N, C-alpha and C positions, 0 to 999 in steps of 0.2 A: 862625254867630256866631263872632266872634273873641274872644280873651282873652289875658291876659298869660301868658307862658311863661317859666320859669326854667331856665337852662342852668348847671349847676355848672361852675365854672372854678377855676383856681388863681391867681386875682388875690390877691396878698398885699401889693402895694405900691401904695397909692393915688396916691403922687406920680408913679410911673412911668405909671400909668393916666392921670393928668392930662396928662402930657407927650405920651402917645399921642393923646389927644383934641385937644390943641393942634396937633399935627402934621397931624391929619386935618381941622382946621378946625371942631371941635366944641366946644361949651361943656361945662363941668363945674361943677355947683352942689351945695352941701351943703344938706341938709334942704329939699328942693324937691319939687314935684309932677311926677310922671312921666305924660306923656300917652299914651293908648291909643285903641283903636277907639271910635267913636261918642261921643267926648268923655269917656270914662272916664278917671279919674286915680287915682293912688295916691301917697301921701306916702312918700318914701324918704330914707334917710340921705344918699345921693349920687345924682345924676342926670346922665347924659350927655345933654346937650341937642342933639338933632338938628335939622337944618334943615327936615325934612319934618314931617308931622303927629304923629309918635310920638317917644317918648324911650326911654332905657334906664335902668332902676333898678339901682343898685349896692347890694346888700344883704348884710349878714353872713350867712355860711353857718352855720346853727345846729348842724350836725353836725361842722364842721371849723373850729375856732377859728382866727381870724386870716386866714381866707379869705373871699372874696366871690363871690356869684353874680350873674349878669347876668339881668335880667328885662325882657322887652319884649313887644310885640304884633307878630308877624311878618306880619299880614294885608297882602296886596296888594304885598309887596315893598318897602315904604317904607324899612324899617330896613336890609334887605339891600343896597339901593342905596347907602346911605351908609357902612356898616361891613363889608360883605361877607356872604356866606351863612354862617350859624353864627358870626357876628362875626369872620370870617376876617381881614380887613384890620385891624380893631381889635386882635385878639389878636396878630397879627404885629407891629404897631407897639408894643404893650405889651411883648412879649418883647424887642424890640430895646432899648427904653428901660430895661427892668429890667436887661438885660445890661450896658448902658453905665453905669448907675448903680453896679452892683457892681464893674465894671472900674475905675471912677474911685476907688472907696474902696480899691482895692488898688494904686493908683498906676500903672495900665496906660494906655498910649496906645491910642487907638481910631481905626481907619480904617473908615469905612462906605461901601459902594459898592452902588448900586442896579443890579441886573442887568436885562437886557432883558425877561426873563420875569416880572418883578415881584418876584422874590426879592431878598433883601438879604444881602450878604456883609459880615460884621463880622470885622475882623482886630484882634487884641489883641496888644500888644507890650510888653516890659519887665516889670520887677517879678517877683514870684513868684506863680504861679497856686496 
């Protein structure tokens, strides 16, 4: 039997997470139902809407104020196919968008380059770090 599993993360910027979802072609809804195994659902403050049969709930971390955990059902690889194992592609994109948002607030120019191995090189110029 499969079930929802929460992985604690350092998601602190929902706008950067929305940008990451947009980049990956995923939906992002507020106060929505999150789909899981065998038709199970749970209401969540934010939901990353995947193309497959499952979604990802984005819920406040009760122990770490201002941080969010990601909860999903990993059964049969549906979620991993869309966002990477352990949310790898999603968290990489989130980190990129969070960095770019912070750099813009400091007046830095940003150059983003996708490497052949899938990594991303961000170059920040100007202003004061």
